[in-house]
mmCIF entry with sequence, helices, sheets and N, C-alpha, C, O atoms, coordinates in Angstrom:
data_MODEL
# 
_entry.id   MODEL 
# 
_entity.id                         1 
_entity.type                       polymer 
_entity.pdbx_number_of_molecules   1 
# 
_entity_poly.entity_id                      1 
_entity_poly.type                           'polypeptide(L)' 
_entity_poly.nstd_linkage                   no 
_entity_poly.nstd_monomer                   no 
_entity_poly.pdbx_seq_one_letter_code       MRVVGTLPDGNSALMTVTARLKYTVEHDRGKRRYLDMSKLDEMDELEGK 
_entity_poly.pdbx_seq_one_letter_code_can   MRVVGTLPDGNSALMTVTARLKYTVEHDRGKRRYLDMSKLDEMDELEGK 
_entity_poly.pdbx_strand_id                 A 
# 
loop_
_entity_poly_seq.entity_id 
_entity_poly_seq.num 
_entity_poly_seq.mon_id 
_entity_poly_seq.hetero 
1 1  MET n 
1 2  ARG n 
1 3  VAL n 
1 4  VAL n 
1 5  GLY n 
1 6  THR n 
1 7  LEU n 
1 8  PRO n 
1 9  ASP n 
1 10 GLY n 
1 11 ASN n 
1 12 SER n 
1 13 ALA n 
1 14 LEU n 
1 15 MET n 
1 16 THR n 
1 17 VAL n 
1 18 THR n 
1 19 ALA n 
1 20 ARG n 
1 21 LEU n 
1 22 LYS n 
1 23 TYR n 
1 24 THR n 
1 25 VAL n 
1 26 GLU n 
1 27 HIS n 
1 28 ASP n 
1 29 ARG n 
1 30 GLY n 
1 31 LYS n 
1 32 ARG n 
1 33 ARG n 
1 34 TYR n 
1 35 LEU n 
1 36 ASP n 
1 37 MET n 
1 38 SER n 
1 39 LYS n 
1 40 LEU n 
1 41 ASP n 
1 42 GLU n 
1 43 MET n 
1 44 ASP n 
1 45 GLU n 
1 46 LEU n 
1 47 GLU n 
1 48 GLY n 
1 49 LYS n 
# 
_struct_asym.id          A 
_struct_asym.entity_id   1 
# 
loop_
_struct_conf.conf_type_id 
_struct_conf.id 
_struct_conf.pdbx_PDB_helix_id 
_struct_conf.beg_label_comp_id 
_struct_conf.beg_label_asym_id 
_struct_conf.beg_label_seq_id 
_struct_conf.pdbx_beg_PDB_ins_code 
_struct_conf.end_label_comp_id 
_struct_conf.end_label_asym_id 
_struct_conf.end_label_seq_id 
_struct_conf.pdbx_end_PDB_ins_code 
_struct_conf.beg_auth_comp_id 
_struct_conf.beg_auth_asym_id 
_struct_conf.beg_auth_seq_id 
_struct_conf.end_auth_comp_id 
_struct_conf.end_auth_asym_id 
_struct_conf.end_auth_seq_id 
_struct_conf.pdbx_PDB_helix_class 
_struct_conf.details 
_struct_conf.pdbx_PDB_helix_length 
HELX_P HELX_P1 AA1 GLY A 10 ? GLU A 26 ? GLY A 10 GLU A 26 1 ? 17 
HELX_P HELX_P2 AA2 ASP A 28 ? LYS A 31 ? ASP A 28 LYS A 31 1 ? 4  
HELX_P HELX_P3 AA3 MET A 37 ? GLY A 48 ? MET A 37 GLY A 48 1 ? 12 
# 
_struct_conf_type.id          HELX_P 
_struct_conf_type.criteria    ? 
_struct_conf_type.reference   ? 
# 
loop_
_atom_site.group_PDB 
_atom_site.id 
_atom_site.type_symbol 
_atom_site.label_atom_id 
_atom_site.label_alt_id 
_atom_site.label_comp_id 
_atom_site.label_asym_id 
_atom_site.label_entity_id 
_atom_site.label_seq_id 
_atom_site.pdbx_PDB_ins_code 
_atom_site.Cartn_x 
_atom_site.Cartn_y 
_atom_site.Cartn_z 
_atom_site.occupancy 
_atom_site.B_iso_or_equiv 
_atom_site.pdbx_formal_charge 
_atom_site.auth_seq_id 
_atom_site.auth_comp_id 
_atom_site.auth_asym_id 
_atom_site.auth_atom_id 
_atom_site.pdbx_PDB_model_num 
ATOM 1   N N  . MET A 1 1  ? -3.715  23.136  36.451  1.00 0.00 ? 1  MET A N  1 
ATOM 2   C CA . MET A 1 1  ? -4.884  23.512  35.701  1.00 0.00 ? 1  MET A CA 1 
ATOM 3   C C  . MET A 1 1  ? -5.681  22.245  35.409  1.00 0.00 ? 1  MET A C  1 
ATOM 4   O O  . MET A 1 1  ? -5.088  21.255  34.979  1.00 0.00 ? 1  MET A O  1 
ATOM 5   N N  . ARG A 1 2  ? -6.992  22.229  35.622  1.00 0.00 ? 2  ARG A N  1 
ATOM 6   C CA . ARG A 1 2  ? -7.859  21.153  35.405  1.00 0.00 ? 2  ARG A CA 1 
ATOM 7   C C  . ARG A 1 2  ? -8.550  21.416  34.162  1.00 0.00 ? 2  ARG A C  1 
ATOM 8   O O  . ARG A 1 2  ? -9.025  22.529  33.933  1.00 0.00 ? 2  ARG A O  1 
ATOM 9   N N  . VAL A 1 3  ? -8.643  20.340  33.251  1.00 0.00 ? 3  VAL A N  1 
ATOM 10  C CA . VAL A 1 3  ? -9.452  20.587  32.014  1.00 0.00 ? 3  VAL A CA 1 
ATOM 11  C C  . VAL A 1 3  ? -10.634 19.586  32.199  1.00 0.00 ? 3  VAL A C  1 
ATOM 12  O O  . VAL A 1 3  ? -10.545 18.428  32.604  1.00 0.00 ? 3  VAL A O  1 
ATOM 13  N N  . VAL A 1 4  ? -11.788 20.278  31.811  1.00 0.00 ? 4  VAL A N  1 
ATOM 14  C CA . VAL A 1 4  ? -13.045 19.624  31.764  1.00 0.00 ? 4  VAL A CA 1 
ATOM 15  C C  . VAL A 1 4  ? -13.450 19.165  30.369  1.00 0.00 ? 4  VAL A C  1 
ATOM 16  O O  . VAL A 1 4  ? -13.759 19.981  29.499  1.00 0.00 ? 4  VAL A O  1 
ATOM 17  N N  . GLY A 1 5  ? -13.446 17.888  30.173  1.00 0.00 ? 5  GLY A N  1 
ATOM 18  C CA . GLY A 1 5  ? -13.744 17.350  28.877  1.00 0.00 ? 5  GLY A CA 1 
ATOM 19  C C  . GLY A 1 5  ? -15.277 17.156  28.651  1.00 0.00 ? 5  GLY A C  1 
ATOM 20  O O  . GLY A 1 5  ? -16.103 17.192  29.562  1.00 0.00 ? 5  GLY A O  1 
ATOM 21  N N  . THR A 1 6  ? -15.551 16.954  27.381  1.00 0.00 ? 6  THR A N  1 
ATOM 22  C CA . THR A 1 6  ? -16.939 16.747  27.053  1.00 0.00 ? 6  THR A CA 1 
ATOM 23  C C  . THR A 1 6  ? -17.446 15.271  27.319  1.00 0.00 ? 6  THR A C  1 
ATOM 24  O O  . THR A 1 6  ? -18.643 15.028  27.474  1.00 0.00 ? 6  THR A O  1 
ATOM 25  N N  . LEU A 1 7  ? -16.512 14.352  27.359  1.00 0.00 ? 7  LEU A N  1 
ATOM 26  C CA . LEU A 1 7  ? -16.717 12.989  27.673  1.00 0.00 ? 7  LEU A CA 1 
ATOM 27  C C  . LEU A 1 7  ? -16.371 12.706  29.002  1.00 0.00 ? 7  LEU A C  1 
ATOM 28  O O  . LEU A 1 7  ? -15.273 13.085  29.410  1.00 0.00 ? 7  LEU A O  1 
ATOM 29  N N  . PRO A 1 8  ? -17.257 12.003  29.856  1.00 0.00 ? 8  PRO A N  1 
ATOM 30  C CA . PRO A 1 8  ? -16.932 11.810  31.245  1.00 0.00 ? 8  PRO A CA 1 
ATOM 31  C C  . PRO A 1 8  ? -15.737 10.826  31.526  1.00 0.00 ? 8  PRO A C  1 
ATOM 32  O O  . PRO A 1 8  ? -14.961 11.015  32.464  1.00 0.00 ? 8  PRO A O  1 
ATOM 33  N N  . ASP A 1 9  ? -15.633 9.743   30.640  1.00 0.00 ? 9  ASP A N  1 
ATOM 34  C CA . ASP A 1 9  ? -14.649 8.794   30.863  1.00 0.00 ? 9  ASP A CA 1 
ATOM 35  C C  . ASP A 1 9  ? -14.257 8.120   29.649  1.00 0.00 ? 9  ASP A C  1 
ATOM 36  O O  . ASP A 1 9  ? -14.881 8.387   28.623  1.00 0.00 ? 9  ASP A O  1 
ATOM 37  N N  . GLY A 1 10 ? -13.279 7.257   29.618  1.00 0.00 ? 10 GLY A N  1 
ATOM 38  C CA . GLY A 1 10 ? -12.645 6.543   28.531  1.00 0.00 ? 10 GLY A CA 1 
ATOM 39  C C  . GLY A 1 10 ? -13.684 5.698   27.699  1.00 0.00 ? 10 GLY A C  1 
ATOM 40  O O  . GLY A 1 10 ? -13.596 5.603   26.475  1.00 0.00 ? 10 GLY A O  1 
ATOM 41  N N  . ASN A 1 11 ? -14.614 5.127   28.396  1.00 0.00 ? 11 ASN A N  1 
ATOM 42  C CA . ASN A 1 11 ? -15.580 4.403   27.801  1.00 0.00 ? 11 ASN A CA 1 
ATOM 43  C C  . ASN A 1 11 ? -16.511 5.240   26.835  1.00 0.00 ? 11 ASN A C  1 
ATOM 44  O O  . ASN A 1 11 ? -16.830 4.803   25.729  1.00 0.00 ? 11 ASN A O  1 
ATOM 45  N N  . SER A 1 12 ? -16.907 6.402   27.288  1.00 0.00 ? 12 SER A N  1 
ATOM 46  C CA . SER A 1 12 ? -17.574 7.236   26.442  1.00 0.00 ? 12 SER A CA 1 
ATOM 47  C C  . SER A 1 12 ? -16.915 7.690   25.200  1.00 0.00 ? 12 SER A C  1 
ATOM 48  O O  . SER A 1 12 ? -17.529 7.833   24.143  1.00 0.00 ? 12 SER A O  1 
ATOM 49  N N  . ALA A 1 13 ? -15.638 7.917   25.351  1.00 0.00 ? 13 ALA A N  1 
ATOM 50  C CA . ALA A 1 13 ? -14.871 8.231   24.162  1.00 0.00 ? 13 ALA A CA 1 
ATOM 51  C C  . ALA A 1 13 ? -14.819 7.142   23.186  1.00 0.00 ? 13 ALA A C  1 
ATOM 52  O O  . ALA A 1 13 ? -14.955 7.410   21.993  1.00 0.00 ? 13 ALA A O  1 
ATOM 53  N N  . LEU A 1 14 ? -14.622 5.859   23.603  1.00 0.00 ? 14 LEU A N  1 
ATOM 54  C CA . LEU A 1 14 ? -14.449 4.604   22.867  1.00 0.00 ? 14 LEU A CA 1 
ATOM 55  C C  . LEU A 1 14 ? -15.831 4.392   22.133  1.00 0.00 ? 14 LEU A C  1 
ATOM 56  O O  . LEU A 1 14 ? -15.855 4.039   20.954  1.00 0.00 ? 14 LEU A O  1 
ATOM 57  N N  . MET A 1 15 ? -16.989 4.619   22.869  1.00 0.00 ? 15 MET A N  1 
ATOM 58  C CA . MET A 1 15 ? -18.274 4.437   22.198  1.00 0.00 ? 15 MET A CA 1 
ATOM 59  C C  . MET A 1 15 ? -18.405 5.403   21.143  1.00 0.00 ? 15 MET A C  1 
ATOM 60  O O  . MET A 1 15 ? -18.854 5.018   20.064  1.00 0.00 ? 15 MET A O  1 
ATOM 61  N N  . THR A 1 16 ? -18.037 6.742   21.321  1.00 0.00 ? 16 THR A N  1 
ATOM 62  C CA . THR A 1 16 ? -18.163 7.779   20.330  1.00 0.00 ? 16 THR A CA 1 
ATOM 63  C C  . THR A 1 16 ? -17.392 7.503   19.136  1.00 0.00 ? 16 THR A C  1 
ATOM 64  O O  . THR A 1 16 ? -17.854 7.707   18.014  1.00 0.00 ? 16 THR A O  1 
ATOM 65  N N  . VAL A 1 17 ? -16.125 7.004   19.362  1.00 0.00 ? 17 VAL A N  1 
ATOM 66  C CA . VAL A 1 17 ? -15.234 6.694   18.209  1.00 0.00 ? 17 VAL A CA 1 
ATOM 67  C C  . VAL A 1 17 ? -15.838 5.563   17.378  1.00 0.00 ? 17 VAL A C  1 
ATOM 68  O O  . VAL A 1 17 ? -15.917 5.656   16.153  1.00 0.00 ? 17 VAL A O  1 
ATOM 69  N N  . THR A 1 18 ? -16.274 4.468   18.071  1.00 0.00 ? 18 THR A N  1 
ATOM 70  C CA . THR A 1 18 ? -16.893 3.254   17.495  1.00 0.00 ? 18 THR A CA 1 
ATOM 71  C C  . THR A 1 18 ? -18.139 3.635   16.740  1.00 0.00 ? 18 THR A C  1 
ATOM 72  O O  . THR A 1 18 ? -18.350 3.141   15.632  1.00 0.00 ? 18 THR A O  1 
ATOM 73  N N  . ALA A 1 19 ? -18.913 4.432   17.253  1.00 0.00 ? 19 ALA A N  1 
ATOM 74  C CA . ALA A 1 19 ? -20.189 4.844   16.468  1.00 0.00 ? 19 ALA A CA 1 
ATOM 75  C C  . ALA A 1 19 ? -19.845 5.555   15.195  1.00 0.00 ? 19 ALA A C  1 
ATOM 76  O O  . ALA A 1 19 ? -20.471 5.332   14.159  1.00 0.00 ? 19 ALA A O  1 
ATOM 77  N N  . ARG A 1 20 ? -18.793 6.463   15.270  1.00 0.00 ? 20 ARG A N  1 
ATOM 78  C CA . ARG A 1 20 ? -18.442 7.234   14.083  1.00 0.00 ? 20 ARG A CA 1 
ATOM 79  C C  . ARG A 1 20 ? -17.887 6.220   13.046  1.00 0.00 ? 20 ARG A C  1 
ATOM 80  O O  . ARG A 1 20 ? -18.274 6.291   11.879  1.00 0.00 ? 20 ARG A O  1 
ATOM 81  N N  . LEU A 1 21 ? -17.014 5.302   13.427  1.00 0.00 ? 21 LEU A N  1 
ATOM 82  C CA . LEU A 1 21 ? -16.516 4.283   12.518  1.00 0.00 ? 21 LEU A CA 1 
ATOM 83  C C  . LEU A 1 21 ? -17.567 3.491   11.913  1.00 0.00 ? 21 LEU A C  1 
ATOM 84  O O  . LEU A 1 21 ? -17.542 3.200   10.717  1.00 0.00 ? 21 LEU A O  1 
ATOM 85  N N  . LYS A 1 22 ? -18.549 3.110   12.756  1.00 0.00 ? 22 LYS A N  1 
ATOM 86  C CA . LYS A 1 22 ? -19.676 2.298   12.165  1.00 0.00 ? 22 LYS A CA 1 
ATOM 87  C C  . LYS A 1 22 ? -20.428 3.090   11.160  1.00 0.00 ? 22 LYS A C  1 
ATOM 88  O O  . LYS A 1 22 ? -20.776 2.545   10.113  1.00 0.00 ? 22 LYS A O  1 
ATOM 89  N N  . TYR A 1 23 ? -20.710 4.359   11.404  1.00 0.00 ? 23 TYR A N  1 
ATOM 90  C CA . TYR A 1 23 ? -21.408 5.296   10.498  1.00 0.00 ? 23 TYR A CA 1 
ATOM 91  C C  . TYR A 1 23 ? -20.688 5.288   9.213   1.00 0.00 ? 23 TYR A C  1 
ATOM 92  O O  . TYR A 1 23 ? -21.313 5.132   8.164   1.00 0.00 ? 23 TYR A O  1 
ATOM 93  N N  . THR A 1 24 ? -19.256 5.466   9.232   1.00 0.00 ? 24 THR A N  1 
ATOM 94  C CA . THR A 1 24 ? -18.438 5.593   8.099   1.00 0.00 ? 24 THR A CA 1 
ATOM 95  C C  . THR A 1 24 ? -18.526 4.411   7.287   1.00 0.00 ? 24 THR A C  1 
ATOM 96  O O  . THR A 1 24 ? -18.683 4.561   6.075   1.00 0.00 ? 24 THR A O  1 
ATOM 97  N N  . VAL A 1 25 ? -18.451 3.303   7.757   1.00 0.00 ? 25 VAL A N  1 
ATOM 98  C CA . VAL A 1 25 ? -18.474 1.993   7.114   1.00 0.00 ? 25 VAL A CA 1 
ATOM 99  C C  . VAL A 1 25 ? -19.876 1.734   6.310   1.00 0.00 ? 25 VAL A C  1 
ATOM 100 O O  . VAL A 1 25 ? -19.931 1.277   5.168   1.00 0.00 ? 25 VAL A O  1 
ATOM 101 N N  . GLU A 1 26 ? -20.955 2.095   7.081   1.00 0.00 ? 26 GLU A N  1 
ATOM 102 C CA . GLU A 1 26 ? -22.153 1.848   6.483   1.00 0.00 ? 26 GLU A CA 1 
ATOM 103 C C  . GLU A 1 26 ? -22.710 2.795   5.321   1.00 0.00 ? 26 GLU A C  1 
ATOM 104 O O  . GLU A 1 26 ? -23.677 2.514   4.613   1.00 0.00 ? 26 GLU A O  1 
ATOM 105 N N  . HIS A 1 27 ? -21.922 3.998   5.235   1.00 0.00 ? 27 HIS A N  1 
ATOM 106 C CA . HIS A 1 27 ? -22.335 5.026   4.194   1.00 0.00 ? 27 HIS A CA 1 
ATOM 107 C C  . HIS A 1 27 ? -21.310 5.028   3.099   1.00 0.00 ? 27 HIS A C  1 
ATOM 108 O O  . HIS A 1 27 ? -20.347 4.261   3.115   1.00 0.00 ? 27 HIS A O  1 
ATOM 109 N N  . ASP A 1 28 ? -21.529 5.896   2.156   1.00 0.00 ? 28 ASP A N  1 
ATOM 110 C CA . ASP A 1 28 ? -20.705 5.882   0.958   1.00 0.00 ? 28 ASP A CA 1 
ATOM 111 C C  . ASP A 1 28 ? -19.226 6.033   1.162   1.00 0.00 ? 28 ASP A C  1 
ATOM 112 O O  . ASP A 1 28 ? -18.415 5.453   0.440   1.00 0.00 ? 28 ASP A O  1 
ATOM 113 N N  . ARG A 1 29 ? -18.874 6.848   2.193   1.00 0.00 ? 29 ARG A N  1 
ATOM 114 C CA . ARG A 1 29 ? -17.387 7.074   2.401   1.00 0.00 ? 29 ARG A CA 1 
ATOM 115 C C  . ARG A 1 29 ? -16.650 5.731   2.752   1.00 0.00 ? 29 ARG A C  1 
ATOM 116 O O  . ARG A 1 29 ? -15.456 5.591   2.485   1.00 0.00 ? 29 ARG A O  1 
ATOM 117 N N  . GLY A 1 30 ? -17.343 4.813   3.316   1.00 0.00 ? 30 GLY A N  1 
ATOM 118 C CA . GLY A 1 30 ? -16.650 3.539   3.637   1.00 0.00 ? 30 GLY A CA 1 
ATOM 119 C C  . GLY A 1 30 ? -16.601 2.642   2.509   1.00 0.00 ? 30 GLY A C  1 
ATOM 120 O O  . GLY A 1 30 ? -15.899 1.634   2.589   1.00 0.00 ? 30 GLY A O  1 
ATOM 121 N N  . LYS A 1 31 ? -17.285 2.898   1.436   1.00 0.00 ? 31 LYS A N  1 
ATOM 122 C CA . LYS A 1 31 ? -17.421 2.029   0.237   1.00 0.00 ? 31 LYS A CA 1 
ATOM 123 C C  . LYS A 1 31 ? -16.551 2.539   -0.916  1.00 0.00 ? 31 LYS A C  1 
ATOM 124 O O  . LYS A 1 31 ? -16.464 1.845   -1.929  1.00 0.00 ? 31 LYS A O  1 
ATOM 125 N N  . ARG A 1 32 ? -15.941 3.637   -0.833  1.00 0.00 ? 32 ARG A N  1 
ATOM 126 C CA . ARG A 1 32 ? -15.125 4.173   -1.851  1.00 0.00 ? 32 ARG A CA 1 
ATOM 127 C C  . ARG A 1 32 ? -13.883 3.453   -2.016  1.00 0.00 ? 32 ARG A C  1 
ATOM 128 O O  . ARG A 1 32 ? -13.233 3.155   -1.014  1.00 0.00 ? 32 ARG A O  1 
ATOM 129 N N  . ARG A 1 33 ? -13.467 3.128   -3.223  1.00 0.00 ? 33 ARG A N  1 
ATOM 130 C CA . ARG A 1 33 ? -12.324 2.413   -3.502  1.00 0.00 ? 33 ARG A CA 1 
ATOM 131 C C  . ARG A 1 33 ? -11.180 3.411   -4.106  1.00 0.00 ? 33 ARG A C  1 
ATOM 132 O O  . ARG A 1 33 ? -11.480 4.230   -4.975  1.00 0.00 ? 33 ARG A O  1 
ATOM 133 N N  . TYR A 1 34 ? -9.947  3.304   -3.632  1.00 0.00 ? 34 TYR A N  1 
ATOM 134 C CA . TYR A 1 34 ? -8.939  4.220   -4.137  1.00 0.00 ? 34 TYR A CA 1 
ATOM 135 C C  . TYR A 1 34 ? -8.124  3.419   -5.180  1.00 0.00 ? 34 TYR A C  1 
ATOM 136 O O  . TYR A 1 34 ? -7.308  4.080   -5.824  1.00 0.00 ? 34 TYR A O  1 
ATOM 137 N N  . LEU A 1 35 ? -8.211  2.206   -5.424  1.00 0.00 ? 35 LEU A N  1 
ATOM 138 C CA . LEU A 1 35 ? -7.561  1.614   -6.458  1.00 0.00 ? 35 LEU A CA 1 
ATOM 139 C C  . LEU A 1 35 ? -8.424  0.627   -7.205  1.00 0.00 ? 35 LEU A C  1 
ATOM 140 O O  . LEU A 1 35 ? -9.100  -0.237  -6.646  1.00 0.00 ? 35 LEU A O  1 
ATOM 141 N N  . ASP A 1 36 ? -8.356  0.808   -8.463  1.00 0.00 ? 36 ASP A N  1 
ATOM 142 C CA . ASP A 1 36 ? -9.264  0.031   -9.343  1.00 0.00 ? 36 ASP A CA 1 
ATOM 143 C C  . ASP A 1 36 ? -8.443  -1.352  -9.665  1.00 0.00 ? 36 ASP A C  1 
ATOM 144 O O  . ASP A 1 36 ? -7.530  -1.451  -10.485 1.00 0.00 ? 36 ASP A O  1 
ATOM 145 N N  . MET A 1 37 ? -8.950  -2.361  -8.867  1.00 0.00 ? 37 MET A N  1 
ATOM 146 C CA . MET A 1 37 ? -8.334  -3.651  -8.945  1.00 0.00 ? 37 MET A CA 1 
ATOM 147 C C  . MET A 1 37 ? -8.602  -4.420  -10.348 1.00 0.00 ? 37 MET A C  1 
ATOM 148 O O  . MET A 1 37 ? -7.944  -5.404  -10.686 1.00 0.00 ? 37 MET A O  1 
ATOM 149 N N  . SER A 1 38 ? -9.555  -3.904  -11.059 1.00 0.00 ? 38 SER A N  1 
ATOM 150 C CA . SER A 1 38 ? -9.878  -4.586  -12.372 1.00 0.00 ? 38 SER A CA 1 
ATOM 151 C C  . SER A 1 38 ? -8.749  -4.523  -13.318 1.00 0.00 ? 38 SER A C  1 
ATOM 152 O O  . SER A 1 38 ? -8.511  -5.498  -14.030 1.00 0.00 ? 38 SER A O  1 
ATOM 153 N N  . LYS A 1 39 ? -8.011  -3.419  -13.384 1.00 0.00 ? 39 LYS A N  1 
ATOM 154 C CA . LYS A 1 39 ? -6.806  -3.282  -14.227 1.00 0.00 ? 39 LYS A CA 1 
ATOM 155 C C  . LYS A 1 39 ? -5.696  -4.295  -13.818 1.00 0.00 ? 39 LYS A C  1 
ATOM 156 O O  . LYS A 1 39 ? -5.000  -4.829  -14.681 1.00 0.00 ? 39 LYS A O  1 
ATOM 157 N N  . LEU A 1 40 ? -5.546  -4.541  -12.555 1.00 0.00 ? 40 LEU A N  1 
ATOM 158 C CA . LEU A 1 40 ? -4.573  -5.583  -12.166 1.00 0.00 ? 40 LEU A CA 1 
ATOM 159 C C  . LEU A 1 40 ? -5.008  -6.954  -12.553 1.00 0.00 ? 40 LEU A C  1 
ATOM 160 O O  . LEU A 1 40 ? -4.145  -7.766  -12.887 1.00 0.00 ? 40 LEU A O  1 
ATOM 161 N N  . ASP A 1 41 ? -6.431  -7.329  -12.538 1.00 0.00 ? 41 ASP A N  1 
ATOM 162 C CA . ASP A 1 41 ? -6.839  -8.523  -12.968 1.00 0.00 ? 41 ASP A CA 1 
ATOM 163 C C  . ASP A 1 41 ? -6.656  -8.740  -14.431 1.00 0.00 ? 41 ASP A C  1 
ATOM 164 O O  . ASP A 1 41 ? -6.382  -9.853  -14.879 1.00 0.00 ? 41 ASP A O  1 
ATOM 165 N N  . GLU A 1 42 ? -6.812  -7.638  -15.210 1.00 0.00 ? 42 GLU A N  1 
ATOM 166 C CA . GLU A 1 42 ? -6.648  -7.735  -16.646 1.00 0.00 ? 42 GLU A CA 1 
ATOM 167 C C  . GLU A 1 42 ? -5.205  -8.075  -17.012 1.00 0.00 ? 42 GLU A C  1 
ATOM 168 O O  . GLU A 1 42 ? -4.950  -8.828  -17.952 1.00 0.00 ? 42 GLU A O  1 
ATOM 169 N N  . MET A 1 43 ? -4.277  -7.511  -16.262 1.00 0.00 ? 43 MET A N  1 
ATOM 170 C CA . MET A 1 43 ? -2.823  -7.722  -16.526 1.00 0.00 ? 43 MET A CA 1 
ATOM 171 C C  . MET A 1 43 ? -2.477  -9.193  -16.139 1.00 0.00 ? 43 MET A C  1 
ATOM 172 O O  . MET A 1 43 ? -1.655  -9.805  -16.821 1.00 0.00 ? 43 MET A O  1 
ATOM 173 N N  . ASP A 1 44 ? -3.068  -9.766  -15.086 1.00 0.00 ? 44 ASP A N  1 
ATOM 174 C CA . ASP A 1 44 ? -2.836  -11.108 -14.700 1.00 0.00 ? 44 ASP A CA 1 
ATOM 175 C C  . ASP A 1 44 ? -3.291  -11.958 -15.781 1.00 0.00 ? 44 ASP A C  1 
ATOM 176 O O  . ASP A 1 44 ? -2.560  -12.896 -16.100 1.00 0.00 ? 44 ASP A O  1 
ATOM 177 N N  . GLU A 1 45 ? -4.486  -11.760 -16.453 1.00 0.00 ? 45 GLU A N  1 
ATOM 178 C CA . GLU A 1 45 ? -5.135  -12.493 -17.430 1.00 0.00 ? 45 GLU A CA 1 
ATOM 179 C C  . GLU A 1 45 ? -4.228  -12.445 -18.802 1.00 0.00 ? 45 GLU A C  1 
ATOM 180 O O  . GLU A 1 45 ? -4.145  -13.433 -19.533 1.00 0.00 ? 45 GLU A O  1 
ATOM 181 N N  . LEU A 1 46 ? -3.616  -11.321 -19.060 1.00 0.00 ? 46 LEU A N  1 
ATOM 182 C CA . LEU A 1 46 ? -2.688  -11.167 -20.137 1.00 0.00 ? 46 LEU A CA 1 
ATOM 183 C C  . LEU A 1 46 ? -1.466  -11.809 -20.082 1.00 0.00 ? 46 LEU A C  1 
ATOM 184 O O  . LEU A 1 46 ? -0.931  -12.243 -21.102 1.00 0.00 ? 46 LEU A O  1 
ATOM 185 N N  . GLU A 1 47 ? -0.908  -11.922 -18.826 1.00 0.00 ? 47 GLU A N  1 
ATOM 186 C CA . GLU A 1 47 ? 0.361   -12.566 -18.524 1.00 0.00 ? 47 GLU A CA 1 
ATOM 187 C C  . GLU A 1 47 ? 0.118   -14.025 -18.665 1.00 0.00 ? 47 GLU A C  1 
ATOM 188 O O  . GLU A 1 47 ? 1.035   -14.717 -19.106 1.00 0.00 ? 47 GLU A O  1 
ATOM 189 N N  . GLY A 1 48 ? -1.097  -14.607 -18.316 1.00 0.00 ? 48 GLY A N  1 
ATOM 190 C CA . GLY A 1 48 ? -1.306  -16.037 -18.293 1.00 0.00 ? 48 GLY A CA 1 
ATOM 191 C C  . GLY A 1 48 ? -1.412  -16.501 -19.590 1.00 0.00 ? 48 GLY A C  1 
ATOM 192 O O  . GLY A 1 48 ? -1.191  -17.702 -19.747 1.00 0.00 ? 48 GLY A O  1 
ATOM 193 N N  . LYS A 1 49 ? -1.720  -15.781 -20.637 1.00 0.00 ? 49 LYS A N  1 
ATOM 194 C CA . LYS A 1 49 ? -1.972  -16.260 -22.099 1.00 0.00 ? 49 LYS A CA 1 
ATOM 195 C C  . LYS A 1 49 ? -0.709  -16.421 -22.844 1.00 0.00 ? 49 LYS A C  1 
ATOM 196 O O  . LYS A 1 49 ? -0.728  -16.794 -24.017 1.00 0.00 ? 49 LYS A O  1 
# 
């Protein structure tokens, strides 16, 4: 059985994935932080005093 894909070759697939990653990084989804590092900085300051 032969499967016909939407991308003609590996380079096309790579370009599609690269474009999607670039889009994600440039927009809000790529800028979201999952860990608030300011709390860790505050703890470091308290331990240093």
